[in-house]
N, C-alpha and C positions, 0 to 999 in steps of 0.2 A: 519730536515731541509735539503733541497736538492737545490743545485744551479746547473744550466746547463751551461757548458762551451764547446763551439764548439761541441754541441750535445752529450757531455759526462756528465752524472749525477755525481755530487760529493756531498757526504754527509758532511755537515758542523758540526763542534763541536756545542754542546749545549752552552747556555750562562749562565755563572756564575759571578755575580757581588759581590765583597766584598766591603761593604760600611762602612767606618770607618771615623775617624776624631775627632775633638775637641768637647767636650760636649758644647751644646749651638749652634753648627754651622748648625743644621738643619737635623740631621740623621733621626729623627723620621718622619718628614714630608717626607723626601726623600724616606724612605722605604715604608711608606704608599702609596705614589704616585706610586711607582713601582708596588705595589700590585694591585692598581686600574687598571694598564695597563698590567696585565697578568703574573707578576712575582710571583713565590712562595717565600715567604719571611720568614726568621727566624731572630728574634731579639736576639742579644748577644749570639750568638753560641760560646761555648768554643773552642778555637783554636784547641786543639787536636782532636776534633770531626769532623773537616772539612772534612778530607779525607773520613771518614766513611759516612758522609752525602752525599757527592758527589757520592760515590759509590752506595749507596742506591737509590739516586735520578736517577741515570743513569740506574740502573737495575730494578728499581721498576716498579709497575704496573700502576703508576699514570701519566705516560708520561710527566715528568717534563722537559720541554725544556729550561725554563728560570727561574733561581733561583737567589735570592739576599740575602746575609747574612750580618747582621749588627754585627760589632765587635767594642768595645769601651773600655774605661779605667776600666770598671767594670771587665774586664778579665785581669787586670794587672799582675796577677801572671803567666799568660801564655805568655804575650807580649814579654818577653826577648828572646823567641825562635821563635817569629812570622816571622822574615825576613827569616831565614834559613828554616823554616818549609814551608813557602809559596813558596820558590824557588823549594823545593822538590815536592810540590804538582803540581806546574806548569809543571815541567818536566814529572811527572807521568800522568797527565791528559790532556796533550796538544792535544791529538788526540780525546778526548772525550768532553772536556770542553774548551770553549774560556773564560779563566779566566781573569777578569779585577779588578783592585783595584781602587776605587773611594774614594779619601780623601777630606772631607769637612772641610774647613778651615775658620777662621774668626779672626779679630784682637782682641786683648785683650780688647779694649774698647767696641767693639760690644758684645763680650761674657759677659763681666761684666753688661752691660746694659740689655742684655736679661734675665740674672739670676735675676737681681734686679726687672725687670718688672714682671716676672712670680712668684717671691718669692719662687723659688725652690732652693734647695741646690745642689751645684756642687757634683758629685759623689766622688770626692777626699777630700772633706771637712771633718774635724773632729773638735773635741773641741779645738785642738791646731793648726789647719790649716785653715786659712780663705780663702775667695774666691780668692783674688789675688795670694796667694801662690799656691792654688790648680790649678788655670789655668796655672801658670808657670811650675808646676811639670807635668801636662798633656802634655803640649807642648814639654817638654824635653823627656817624656816617649814615645810619638808618632812620634817624629822626624824621626827615621829610617823607619818607615812605610810610612811617608809622602814622604820620598826620593825615595821610590821604587813604588809609586803609578803611575798608567797610567794616571789618571786625578786628578789634584788638583783644586778643585773648591772653590773659595773665595766667600762666601755667604754674605759678608757685605752689598753689593749693592741690595740684593734681600729681598723683603717681602715674606710672606707665599705663596701668589698667584703667585709671579714671580718665586720662586723656583719650585713650582709645574709645572709651564709652561715650565721651563727649562727641567725638567725631561721628560715631555711629548714630547717636540720637539726633545729631544736628544736621549732618550733611550727607547721610547715606541714602536718603530719599530724595525726590526731586527738589532741587534747591531753589525754590521760588523766592521772590523778593519779599522777605519777611524781616521783621525785627526780632532778634533773639534776645530775650530778657532773662538774665541770670539773676535769680532771686537768692540772696545770701542771708541766711539767718546767722546771727553771731552774738557773742557776749561782749559787752563794753569792757569788762574786766580783763579780756584777752586782747583788746585793741580793736580799732575799726579796720575793716579790710581795706588795704591800700588800693585795690583795684576799683573800689566803689565809685560810680558816678553820682549816685544819689544815696543819702543815708537818712534813715528814720529811727527815732528813739521811742521805744515802748516802755521805758522804765517807770513812767507815771501811772501805768495801768495796774489794776489788781494783780498780785503775784501769787500763782498757785504754790510757789515754793513754801509759803507760810502756812499751807494747809497740810497737816500730817498725812492725810490719805492721798494727797496728790504730789507731794514733794518728790517722790522717786520716779514718777512718770515723766514723760516728755510731751511736747506739743503735738506729736502725732496721734497721741491717745485721745479717744472720744470723750473721756472724762475731763481732760484738760480743755478740749474745745468747748464742751458744754459749760464748764465753769466760767470761761471767758465770755463766750458769746451770748450767754443769758443775761449778761450785765449791760444796762443801758449805756454806761460810759464807754465800754468797749465797742459796742455796736456803733455809737455815734462816731468814734474815732475811725473805726473800720470803714464806714461809709465814706468819710471825708478822704482818707488815705487812698482807698480804691479808686474813687473818681479822679483824684489828682494824679495817681500813677497812670491811669488810663489816658488822661489828657497829656501828660508828659511823654509817654511812650509814643503817642501818635505824632506829637511835635518832633521827636527825634526821627521818627520814620519819614515824615514829610520833608525833613531837612537832609535826607539821604544818609541817615546813620542807621546801621542794621545790627548793632550789638550794644547792649547797655548792662552795666552791673548795678543792681539796686540792693544795698545793704539795709537789713531791718534788724535792729538789735534790741535786746533786753540786757538784764544784768549778767546772766551766765550763758545765754544762748541756748537754753534748754526748753523753756515752757512757751513764753509769749511770742517771742520772735519765730519760733518753729511753727507755732499754730497759725500765725498770720501768713507765713510763707506757704504753708500747706493749703490754706484757703485760697490764697491768690493763684495757686496752681490750677485751681478748678475754674478760674475765670476764662471766658471765651471772648477775646478781643480781636478786632479786625487786624489782619496782617501781622499777628504776634504769635510767637512760640515762647514758652517758658522752659527754663532750665532751673534746677534747684540744687543748692549747695548748703547743707547744714553744717557749717564750718566747725562749730564748737561742741556738737553733740558728743557726749562721752568723756569730755575733758574734766568734768567735775569728779 
């Protein structure tokens, strides 16, 4: 991979993704989707073999420029050394591989429901350990890895097709070092998104819900946007919020964080929050890509 900067060719590191996370959070779907979009994927690679694999992939004859490795609780006897081992690998391979860790997370309720629906056993279940205890054990086992991940993706809100679409939109092109900002519009009456790193409240702004001609529209409609952004109070808050979010996002990026969930809420998650998220999506910020989730559209 070559990038031209001011007429000078610069060879970029190859891409290596380590996909890990909780059982039932979607790792299999994630890996298969990456494979569909050009990644060479290996499932459940033992941690001690990671360095050997990357070395062979770099020097081999197969021109592997994008690889994805799945590591999970089935490798638990190796996981105690995972954190220190990965730090060493990152230092050793930084000139050859752009190594990122993606941790797939989900709530206990979601994981329990998924295992019950598929009628599969959790990998840590035994005759003496039931599903609930197995989930708790795995959460504790993987917590140090979650803490060092570049991206922690909560998959509670995704179905299979939405998770595949997230992978396609976010990782199927050249995976440069950018921060992915997931903008979540939501309604406070349905609860704050648990995955949110930052949450902003728009309930004090004028509400199109009380305008009979606008009530049944949502924030993607131009009439809703016009109603809101023609008002001085809305534009004043918009300017402040946009500037602060841009500042916060750059600070996250500078501190080595490459994924953040930003929740923007109004009463029902239909008008104001959706309009703000749609407008933020049009922003062009350095080293930043936006994703959008309108969590509560249609619930009314």
